[in-house]
C-alpha atoms as a printed R data frame, in Angstrom:
    type eleno elety resid chain resno       x       y       z
1   ATOM     1    CA   MET     A     1   5.618 -16.905  22.505
2   ATOM     2    CA   PRO     A     2   3.631 -14.795  24.998
3   ATOM     3    CA   ILE     A     3   0.518 -16.244  26.593
4   ATOM     4    CA   PRO     A     4  -2.497 -14.673  24.844
5   ATOM     5    CA   LEU     A     5  -5.325 -12.914  26.657
6   ATOM     6    CA   LYS     A     6  -8.548 -14.821  27.243
7   ATOM     7    CA   ALA     A     7 -11.989 -13.942  25.928
8   ATOM     8    CA   GLY     A     8 -13.824 -11.783  28.439
9   ATOM     9    CA   GLU     A     9 -10.734 -10.131  29.937
10  ATOM    10    CA   VAL     A    10 -11.048  -6.361  30.288
11  ATOM    11    CA   LEU     A    11  -8.080  -4.016  29.824
12  ATOM    12    CA   ARG     A    12  -8.023  -0.568  31.411
13  ATOM    13    CA   ASP     A    13 -11.654  -1.016  32.484
14  ATOM    14    CA   ARG     A    14 -12.601  -0.322  28.870
15  ATOM    15    CA   TYR     A    15 -11.593  -2.929  26.288
16  ATOM    16    CA   GLN     A    16 -13.208  -6.364  26.631
17  ATOM    17    CA   ILE     A    17 -11.455  -9.090  24.641
18  ATOM    18    CA   ARG     A    18 -13.611 -11.117  22.261
19  ATOM    19    CA   ARG     A    19 -11.102 -13.261  20.391
20  ATOM    20    CA   ILE     A    20  -7.701 -13.371  18.713
21  ATOM    21    CA   ILE     A    21  -7.784 -12.233  15.082
22  ATOM    22    CA   GLY     A    22  -4.019 -12.368  14.467
23  ATOM    23    CA   GLN     A    23  -0.932 -13.748  16.150
24  ATOM    24    CA   GLY     A    24   2.837 -13.351  15.841
25  ATOM    25    CA   GLY     A    25   6.056 -13.964  17.718
26  ATOM    26    CA   MET     A    26   5.793 -10.829  19.861
27  ATOM    27    CA   GLY     A    27   2.102 -10.747  20.648
28  ATOM    28    CA   SER     A    28  -1.408 -10.987  19.274
29  ATOM    29    CA   ILE     A    29  -4.099  -8.840  17.701
30  ATOM    30    CA   TYR     A    30  -7.459  -9.016  19.423
31  ATOM    31    CA   LEU     A    31 -11.006  -8.079  18.535
32  ATOM    32    CA   ALA     A    32 -12.436  -6.190  21.520
33  ATOM    33    CA   ASP     A    33 -15.560  -4.318  22.565
34  ATOM    34    CA   ASP     A    34 -15.169  -0.712  23.677
35  ATOM    35    CA   LEU     A    35 -17.223  -0.657  26.902
36  ATOM    36    CA   ARG     A    36 -17.149   3.136  27.014
37  ATOM    37    CA   LEU     A    37 -18.640   3.539  23.519
38  ATOM    38    CA   LYS     A    38 -21.447   1.006  23.262
39  ATOM    39    CA   GLY     A    39 -21.505  -0.945  20.004
40  ATOM    40    CA   ARG     A    40 -17.958   0.036  18.953
41  ATOM    41    CA   GLN     A    41 -15.529  -2.750  18.173
42  ATOM    42    CA   CYS     A    42 -11.799  -2.182  17.980
43  ATOM    43    CA   ALA     A    43  -8.585  -4.063  17.266
44  ATOM    44    CA   LEU     A    44  -5.906  -4.231  19.965
45  ATOM    45    CA   LYS     A    45  -2.371  -4.835  18.711
46  ATOM    46    CA   GLU     A    46  -0.167  -6.267  21.451
47  ATOM    47    CA   VAL     A    47   3.606  -6.005  21.738
48  ATOM    48    CA   ASP     A    48   5.087  -8.260  24.413
49  ATOM    49    CA   HIS     A    49   8.594  -7.361  25.568
50  ATOM    50    CA   GLU     A    50  10.876 -10.018  27.027
51  ATOM    51    CA   SER     A    51  10.903  -9.909  30.817
52  ATOM    52    CA   SER     A    52  14.611 -10.738  30.709
53  ATOM    53    CA   ALA     A    53  15.451  -7.588  28.744
54  ATOM    54    CA   MET     A    54  17.719  -5.043  30.419
55  ATOM    55    CA   PRO     A    55  15.682  -2.264  32.085
56  ATOM    56    CA   GLU     A    56  17.506   0.419  30.063
57  ATOM    57    CA   LEU     A    57  16.719  -1.331  26.770
58  ATOM    58    CA   LEU     A    58  13.096  -1.940  27.782
59  ATOM    59    CA   GLN     A    59  12.712   1.725  28.673
60  ATOM    60    CA   GLU     A    60  14.203   2.820  25.339
61  ATOM    61    CA   VAL     A    61  11.975   0.490  23.321
62  ATOM    62    CA   ARG     A    62   8.905   1.550  25.292
63  ATOM    63    CA   GLU     A    63   9.633   5.250  24.747
64  ATOM    64    CA   GLN     A    64  10.016   4.503  21.053
65  ATOM    65    CA   PHE     A    65   6.637   2.748  21.077
66  ATOM    66    CA   PHE     A    66   4.913   5.752  22.630
67  ATOM    67    CA   ARG     A    67   6.571   8.174  20.188
68  ATOM    68    CA   GLU     A    68   5.440   6.131  17.195
69  ATOM    69    CA   ALA     A    69   1.965   5.520  18.645
70  ATOM    70    CA   THR     A    70   1.558   9.271  19.160
71  ATOM    71    CA   VAL     A    71   2.418   9.887  15.496
72  ATOM    72    CA   LEU     A    72   0.076   7.129  14.276
73  ATOM    73    CA   ALA     A    73  -2.759   8.529  16.370
74  ATOM    74    CA   ARG     A    74  -2.519  11.814  14.439
75  ATOM    75    CA   LEU     A    75  -2.982  10.123  11.063
76  ATOM    76    CA   ASP     A    76  -6.323  10.469   9.316
77  ATOM    77    CA   HIS     A    77  -6.760   8.768   5.945
78  ATOM    78    CA   PRO     A    78  -9.662   6.668   4.592
79  ATOM    79    CA   ASN     A    79  -7.377   3.761   3.643
80  ATOM    80    CA   LEU     A    80  -5.717   3.567   7.064
81  ATOM    81    CA   PRO     A    81  -7.350   2.391  10.313
82  ATOM    82    CA   LYS     A    82  -7.665   5.132  12.899
83  ATOM    83    CA   VAL     A    83  -5.448   4.706  15.977
84  ATOM    84    CA   SER     A    84  -7.483   5.864  18.973
85  ATOM    85    CA   ASP     A    85  -5.501   4.847  22.056
86  ATOM    86    CA   PHE     A    86  -2.302   3.254  23.344
87  ATOM    87    CA   PHE     A    87  -1.211   2.047  26.767
88  ATOM    88    CA   SER     A    88   1.014  -0.419  28.641
89  ATOM    89    CA   ILE     A    89   0.298  -3.210  31.113
90  ATOM    90    CA   GLU     A    90   3.410  -4.710  32.735
91  ATOM    91    CA   ASN     A    91   5.697  -5.802  29.869
92  ATOM    92    CA   ARG     A    92   3.044  -5.474  27.192
93  ATOM    93    CA   ASP     A    93   2.233  -2.423  25.057
94  ATOM    94    CA   TYR     A    94  -1.094  -2.046  23.274
95  ATOM    95    CA   LEU     A    95  -2.155  -0.039  20.239
96  ATOM    96    CA   VAL     A    96  -5.926   0.433  19.842
97  ATOM    97    CA   MET     A    97  -7.228   0.828  16.284
98  ATOM    98    CA   ASP     A    98 -10.554   0.764  14.479
99  ATOM    99    CA   TYR     A    99 -11.634  -2.774  13.706
100 ATOM   100    CA   VAL     A   100 -11.814  -3.256   9.933
101 ATOM   101    CA   PRO     A   101 -14.427  -5.808   8.790
102 ATOM   102    CA   GLY     A   102 -14.035  -7.846   5.636
103 ATOM   103    CA   LYS     A   103 -11.583 -10.319   4.124
104 ATOM   104    CA   ASP     A   104  -7.902  -9.662   3.569
105 ATOM   105    CA   LEU     A   105  -6.552  -9.802   0.017
106 ATOM   106    CA   ARG     A   106  -4.601 -12.990   0.681
107 ATOM   107    CA   THR     A   107  -7.882 -14.758   1.476
108 ATOM   108    CA   LEU     A   108  -9.492 -13.406  -1.696
109 ATOM   109    CA   MET     A   109  -6.485 -14.509  -3.740
110 ATOM   110    CA   MET     A   110  -6.589 -18.020  -2.241
111 ATOM   111    CA   GLU     A   111 -10.317 -18.278  -2.999
112 ATOM   112    CA   ALA     A   112  -9.672 -17.310  -6.622
113 ATOM   113    CA   GLN     A   113  -6.863 -19.844  -6.865
114 ATOM   114    CA   GLN     A   114  -9.119 -22.621  -5.541
115 ATOM   115    CA   LYS     A   115 -11.587 -21.759  -8.312
116 ATOM   116    CA   GLY     A   116  -8.817 -21.888 -10.923
117 ATOM   117    CA   VAL     A   117  -9.132 -18.203 -11.819
118 ATOM   118    CA   PHE     A   118  -7.204 -14.981 -11.287
119 ATOM   119    CA   LEU     A   119  -8.366 -11.859  -9.522
120 ATOM   120    CA   SER     A   120  -9.566  -9.179 -11.923
121 ATOM   121    CA   GLU     A   121  -6.792  -6.836 -13.058
122 ATOM   122    CA   ALA     A   122  -9.244  -3.922 -12.841
123 ATOM   123    CA   ASP     A   123 -10.003  -4.769  -9.202
124 ATOM   124    CA   VAL     A   124  -6.342  -5.198  -8.286
125 ATOM   125    CA   LEU     A   125  -5.378  -1.891  -9.897
126 ATOM   126    CA   ASN     A   126  -8.243  -0.180  -8.086
127 ATOM   127    CA   TRP     A   127  -6.871  -1.511  -4.796
128 ATOM   128    CA   ALA     A   128  -3.349  -0.481  -5.810
129 ATOM   129    CA   ASP     A   129  -4.612   3.025  -6.531
130 ATOM   130    CA   GLN     A   130  -6.130   3.285  -3.051
131 ATOM   131    CA   LEU     A   131  -3.001   1.871  -1.396
132 ATOM   132    CA   SER     A   132  -0.801   4.276  -3.342
133 ATOM   133    CA   ASP     A   133  -2.892   7.148  -2.051
134 ATOM   134    CA   ALA     A   134  -2.427   5.926   1.536
135 ATOM   135    CA   LEU     A   135   1.330   5.459   1.072
136 ATOM   136    CA   SER     A   136   1.655   8.891  -0.511
137 ATOM   137    CA   TYR     A   137  -0.088  10.306   2.560
138 ATOM   138    CA   LEU     A   138   2.347   8.481   4.871
139 ATOM   139    CA   HIS     A   139   5.444   9.351   2.851
140 ATOM   140    CA   HIS     A   140   4.494  13.041   2.662
141 ATOM   141    CA   GLN     A   141   4.081  13.551   6.381
142 ATOM   142    CA   GLU     A   142   6.293  16.259   7.865
143 ATOM   143    CA   THR     A   143   8.281  13.364   9.296
144 ATOM   144    CA   PRO     A   144   7.859  10.669   6.591
145 ATOM   145    CA   ILE     A   145   6.418   7.334   7.693
146 ATOM   146    CA   LEU     A   146   7.272   3.994   6.059
147 ATOM   147    CA   HIS     A   147   5.035   0.964   6.481
148 ATOM   148    CA   ARG     A   148   7.674  -1.686   5.616
149 ATOM   149    CA   ASP     A   149   5.346  -4.700   5.760
150 ATOM   150    CA   ILE     A   150   2.964  -4.362   2.822
151 ATOM   151    CA   LYS     A   151   1.568  -7.763   1.833
152 ATOM   152    CA   PRO     A   152  -1.820  -9.247   0.868
153 ATOM   153    CA   SER     A   153  -2.645 -10.406   4.413
154 ATOM   154    CA   ASN     A   154  -2.109  -6.860   5.745
155 ATOM   155    CA   ILE     A   155  -4.668  -5.366   3.347
156 ATOM   156    CA   LYS     A   156  -8.380  -5.721   4.029
157 ATOM   157    CA   LEU     A   157 -11.243  -5.203   1.607
158 ATOM   158    CA   THR     A   158 -14.233  -3.708   3.417
159 ATOM   159    CA   PRO     A   159 -17.840  -4.452   2.417
160 ATOM   160    CA   SER     A   160 -17.995  -0.983   0.794
161 ATOM   161    CA   GLY     A   161 -15.145  -1.853  -1.597
162 ATOM   162    CA   MET     A   162 -12.512   0.239   0.180
163 ATOM   163    CA   VAL     A   163  -9.167  -1.325   1.070
164 ATOM   164    CA   LYS     A   164  -7.300  -0.549   4.277
165 ATOM   165    CA   LEU     A   165  -3.655  -1.136   5.170
166 ATOM   166    CA   VAL     A   166  -4.272  -2.597   8.597
167 ATOM   167    CA   ASP     A   167  -0.974  -3.579  10.248
168 ATOM   168    CA   PHE     A   168   1.591  -1.076  11.481
169 ATOM   169    CA   GLY     A   169   3.874  -3.745  12.989
170 ATOM   170    CA   LEU     A   170   7.085  -2.622  11.285
171 ATOM   171    CA   VAL     A   171   6.287   1.043  10.867
172 ATOM   172    CA   LYS     A   172   9.292   3.346  10.628
173 ATOM   173    CA   ILE     A   173   9.382   7.059  11.293
174 ATOM   174    CA   MET     A   174  12.165   8.793   9.410
175 ATOM   175    CA   ALA     A   175  13.947  11.717  11.036
176 ATOM   176    CA   PRO     A   176  16.272  13.886   8.918
177 ATOM   177    CA   GLY     A   177  19.516  12.009   8.423
178 ATOM   178    CA   GLU     A   178  18.474   8.948  10.398
179 ATOM   179    CA   VAL     A   179  15.920   6.182  10.701
180 ATOM   180    CA   THR     A   180  14.573   5.170  14.085
181 ATOM   181    CA   ILE     A   181  14.635   1.656  15.510
182 ATOM   182    CA   THR     A   182  11.409  -0.185  14.790
183 ATOM   183    CA   ILE     A   183   9.266  -1.158  17.770
184 ATOM   184    CA   LEU     A   184   9.019  -4.722  16.457
185 ATOM   185    CA   GLN     A   185  12.312  -6.292  15.513
186 ATOM   186    CA   GLY     A   186  11.965  -7.982  12.155
187 ATOM   187    CA   GLN     A   187  12.457  -7.578   8.451
188 ATOM   188    CA   GLY     A   188   8.985  -7.952   7.043
189 ATOM   189    CA   THR     A   189   7.780 -10.945   5.083
190 ATOM   190    CA   ALA     A   190  10.527 -12.317   2.838
191 ATOM   191    CA   LEU     A   191   8.409 -12.581  -0.325
192 ATOM   192    CA   TYR     A   192   7.653  -8.853  -0.272
193 ATOM   193    CA   THR     A   193  10.807  -7.457   1.343
194 ATOM   194    CA   PRO     A   194  13.534  -5.595  -0.622
195 ATOM   195    CA   LEU     A   195  17.196  -6.375  -0.109
196 ATOM   196    CA   GLU     A   196  17.915  -3.135   1.728
197 ATOM   197    CA   GLN     A   197  15.451  -4.115   4.466
198 ATOM   198    CA   TYR     A   198  17.294  -7.301   5.417
199 ATOM   199    CA   GLY     A   199  19.643  -5.500   7.802
200 ATOM   200    CA   GLY     A   200  17.256  -5.814  10.733
201 ATOM   201    CA   ASP     A   201  17.036  -2.151  11.723
202 ATOM   202    CA   GLY     A   202  16.162  -0.961   8.219
203 ATOM   203    CA   GLY     A   203  18.794   1.764   8.318
204 ATOM   204    CA   HIS     A   204  18.872   2.077   4.524
205 ATOM   205    CA   THR     A   205  15.168   1.913   3.783
206 ATOM   206    CA   ASP     A   206  13.158   4.755   2.299
207 ATOM   207    CA   SER     A   207   9.906   5.186   0.356
208 ATOM   208    CA   ARG     A   208  11.236   2.975  -2.447
209 ATOM   209    CA   SER     A   209  11.195   0.040  -0.016
210 ATOM   210    CA   ASP     A   210   7.411   0.364   0.298
211 ATOM   211    CA   ILE     A   211   7.206   0.605  -3.507
212 ATOM   212    CA   PHE     A   212   9.030  -2.738  -3.811
213 ATOM   213    CA   SER     A   213   6.654  -4.386  -1.330
214 ATOM   214    CA   LEU     A   214   3.589  -3.009  -3.112
215 ATOM   215    CA   GLY     A   215   4.934  -4.244  -6.460
216 ATOM   216    CA   ALA     A   216   5.566  -7.720  -5.034
217 ATOM   217    CA   THR     A   217   2.066  -7.715  -3.540
218 ATOM   218    CA   LEU     A   218   0.511  -6.864  -6.914
219 ATOM   219    CA   TYR     A   219   2.599  -9.622  -8.544
220 ATOM   220    CA   HIS     A   220   1.204 -12.193  -6.113
221 ATOM   221    CA   LEU     A   221  -2.398 -10.979  -6.373
222 ATOM   222    CA   LEU     A   222  -2.428 -11.056 -10.190
223 ATOM   223    CA   THR     A   223  -0.629 -14.380 -10.654
224 ATOM   224    CA   ASN     A   224  -1.689 -16.486  -7.634
225 ATOM   225    CA   THR     A   225   2.042 -17.214  -7.457
226 ATOM   226    CA   PRO     A   226   4.420 -15.941  -4.771
227 ATOM   227    CA   PRO     A   227   7.299 -13.949  -6.275
228 ATOM   228    CA   ALA     A   228  10.858 -15.164  -5.835
229 ATOM   229    CA   ASP     A   229  12.259 -13.308  -2.834
230 ATOM   230    CA   ALA     A   230  14.964 -10.665  -3.219
231 ATOM   231    CA   ARG     A   231  17.819 -12.812  -1.905
232 ATOM   232    CA   GLU     A   232  16.989 -15.618  -4.316
233 ATOM   233    CA   ARG     A   233  16.827 -13.142  -7.188
234 ATOM   234    CA   PHE     A   234  20.165 -11.636  -6.174
235 ATOM   235    CA   LEU     A   235  21.775 -15.071  -6.536
236 ATOM   236    CA   ASP     A   236  19.779 -15.996  -9.645
237 ATOM   237    CA   PRO     A   237  18.432 -13.011 -11.648
238 ATOM   238    CA   THR     A   238  16.300 -15.378 -13.785
239 ATOM   239    CA   SER     A   239  14.337 -16.740 -10.815
240 ATOM   240    CA   LEU     A   240  11.550 -14.130 -11.119
241 ATOM   241    CA   THR     A   241   9.060 -15.250 -13.768
242 ATOM   242    CA   PRO     A   242   7.475 -12.317 -15.638
243 ATOM   243    CA   PRO     A   243   3.817 -12.006 -14.559
244 ATOM   244    CA   ARG     A   244   2.387 -12.332 -18.087
245 ATOM   245    CA   GLN     A   245   3.998 -15.756 -18.460
246 ATOM   246    CA   ILE     A   246   1.784 -16.909 -15.580
247 ATOM   247    CA   ASN     A   247  -1.329 -14.837 -16.334
248 ATOM   248    CA   PRO     A   248  -1.400 -13.747 -20.001
249 ATOM   249    CA   ALA     A   249  -4.472 -11.570 -19.317
250 ATOM   250    CA   ILE     A   250  -2.300  -9.051 -17.465
251 ATOM   251    CA   SER     A   251  -1.708  -5.954 -19.573
252 ATOM   252    CA   LEU     A   252   1.773  -5.048 -20.730
253 ATOM   253    CA   TYR     A   253   1.581  -1.734 -18.831
254 ATOM   254    CA   THR     A   254   0.770  -3.495 -15.563
255 ATOM   255    CA   GLU     A   255   3.586  -6.005 -16.005
256 ATOM   256    CA   ARG     A   256   6.091  -3.221 -16.701
257 ATOM   257    CA   ALA     A   257   4.919  -1.286 -13.655
258 ATOM   258    CA   ILE     A   258   5.235  -4.302 -11.353
259 ATOM   259    CA   LEU     A   259   8.695  -5.242 -12.606
260 ATOM   260    CA   SER     A   260   9.919  -1.649 -12.309
261 ATOM   261    CA   ALA     A   261   8.772  -1.555  -8.678
262 ATOM   262    CA   MET     A   262  10.524  -4.861  -7.939
263 ATOM   263    CA   ARG     A   263  13.991  -3.851  -9.149
264 ATOM   264    CA   LEU     A   264  16.600  -5.073  -6.682
265 ATOM   265    CA   HIS     A   265  18.470  -1.767  -6.509
266 ATOM   266    CA   PRO     A   266  16.375   1.099  -5.083
267 ATOM   267    CA   ASP     A   267  17.791   3.571  -7.631
268 ATOM   268    CA   GLU     A   268  16.212   1.538 -10.442
269 ATOM   269    CA   ARG     A   269  12.700   1.715  -8.960
270 ATOM   270    CA   PRO     A   270  10.252   4.614  -9.331
271 ATOM   271    CA   GLU     A   271  11.515   7.382  -7.099
272 ATOM   272    CA   THR     A   272   8.192   8.034  -5.354
273 ATOM   273    CA   ILE     A   273   4.895   6.248  -4.864
274 ATOM   274    CA   ASP     A   274   3.191   8.953  -6.957
275 ATOM   275    CA   ILE     A   275   5.481   8.181  -9.902
276 ATOM   276    CA   PHE     A   276   4.810   4.467  -9.478
277 ATOM   277    CA   ARG     A   277   1.079   5.161  -9.428
278 ATOM   278    CA   LYS     A   278   1.346   6.859 -12.820
279 ATOM   279    CA   THR     A   279   3.122   3.844 -14.319
280 ATOM   280    CA   PHE     A   280   0.083   1.613 -13.838
281 ATOM   281    CA   LEU     A   281  -2.682   4.231 -14.047
282 ATOM   282    CA   GLY     A   282  -1.812   7.692 -15.344
283 ATOM   283    CA   GLU     A   283   0.246   6.683 -18.369
284 ATOM   284    CA   ARG     A   284  -1.829   3.760 -19.657
285 ATOM   285    CA   LEU     A   285  -3.736   5.686 -22.333
286 ATOM   286    CA   PRO     A   286  -1.125   5.850 -25.141
287 ATOM   287    CA   LEU     A   287  -0.674   2.078 -25.434
288 ATOM   288    CA   THR     A   288  -4.287   1.141 -24.836
289 ATOM   289    CA   ARG     A   289  -5.896   3.629 -27.233
290 ATOM   290    CA   PRO     A   290  -7.258   1.604 -30.196
291 ATOM   291    CA   VAL     A   291  -6.056   2.431 -33.710
292 ATOM   292    CA   SER     A   292  -8.831   1.691 -36.215
293 ATOM   293    CA   HIS     A   293  -6.957   2.339 -39.480
294 ATOM   294    CA   ARG     A   294  -3.927   3.968 -41.029
295 ATOM   295    CA   ILE     A   295  -4.317   7.715 -41.696
296 ATOM   296    CA   THR     A   296  -3.950   8.422 -45.439
297 ATOM   297    CA   PHE     A   297  -2.717  11.441 -47.374
298 ATOM   298    CA   TRP     A   298  -6.267  12.189 -48.554
299 ATOM   299    CA   GLU     A   299  -7.594  12.255 -44.995
300 ATOM   300    CA   ILE     A   300  -4.879  14.739 -44.050
301 ATOM   301    CA   ALA     A   301  -5.698  16.860 -47.103
302 ATOM   302    CA   LYS     A   302  -9.405  16.715 -46.317
303 ATOM   303    CA   SER     A   303  -8.724  17.798 -42.755
304 ATOM   304    CA   ASN     A   304  -6.647  20.755 -43.983
305 ATOM   305    CA   VAL     A   305  -9.361  21.871 -46.464
306 ATOM   306    CA   GLU     A   306 -11.991  21.734 -43.703
307 ATOM   307    CA   ARG     A   307  -9.749  23.808 -41.445
308 ATOM   308    CA   VAL     A   308  -9.283  26.473 -44.208
309 ATOM   309    CA   LEU     A   309 -13.023  26.658 -44.934
310 ATOM   310    CA   TRP     A   310 -13.789  27.024 -41.214
311 ATOM   311    CA   SER     A   311 -11.290  29.871 -40.888
312 ATOM   312    CA   PHE     A   312 -12.702  31.600 -44.017
313 ATOM   313    CA   SER     A   313 -16.233  31.373 -42.593
314 ATOM   314    CA   ILE     A   314 -15.153  33.018 -39.329
315 ATOM   315    CA   ALA     A   315 -13.392  35.799 -41.267
316 ATOM   316    CA   LEU     A   316 -16.550  36.550 -43.322
317 ATOM   317    CA   THR     A   317 -18.616  36.744 -40.134
318 ATOM   318    CA   VAL     A   318 -16.216  39.227 -38.564
319 ATOM   319    CA   ILE     A   319 -16.156  41.404 -41.728
320 ATOM   320    CA   SER     A   320 -19.958  41.400 -41.948
321 ATOM   321    CA   PHE     A   321 -20.188  42.481 -38.307
322 ATOM   322    CA   LEU     A   322 -17.729  45.350 -38.832
323 ATOM   323    CA   VAL     A   323 -19.559  46.581 -41.948
324 ATOM   324    CA   THR     A   324 -22.858  46.655 -40.022
325 ATOM   325    CA   VAL     A   325 -21.327  48.592 -37.132
326 ATOM   326    CA   PHE     A   326 -19.634  51.297 -39.207
327 ATOM   327    CA   ASN     A   327 -22.627  51.828 -41.543
């Protein structure tokens, strides 16, 4: 594991490190002060490349980093942190993003679990709606972008109630007919990763892979229970407990939407994030509309009589108007 930067260190005569706010096998994420813009805090994502790597491979990976960082810097969406800068120092690459205050959804879920309650379905679906909008934005870029590491700890809830998808560690940029090598080797977090992403380079992933991860994230948030991972489910199809068996307060529509997103085969999932969004939001009305009583024959007859009388009244008005005009 690379040696982390110390508090007080300044990078590029601009970014002064405050503290580590995240850490992984290939580097850390730091909270830093932007010395050029007084009062601005930012997050620095670090990628540390092995010093023993072949120069040709290091050059290729670094070029890939700069290509992807350039694309990320052009993104502008309220549910995504803004990438403002990127640079390299020796074997380390850095991506500079807006710092997002607030708690991540994993923390909120753990707090609810400690209290013996579940997160509100209305809140979770509101967050899912915002995340779907962000993913739709990414997937509809001229060169589609996949996140590939959607999970509760990568989603922050800001004090204003907006959620942001904060980590681009496994981002993939899809060129026609191919998928580029990710700048961080890895497969995502097992609990939220579809089978097709287990190949390492993600050569068979597409937008439906992000849909799977979002579905698994919603499962976890609404049940306080981690879903069985895709490999376990492949070996034992019964290993995934339906969400309503854990949290009966979950609506039938929400359960169906989550399970459809978590199908093992991509072809069985919603084809796009916009379609998935409709399964838990846009098409809820028919099943949730209350039915107060059975409609009887006499109510139908009454309705028809009222319709005839209304039509007759309009006809009399028109005739009266014509008589007045021609007289």
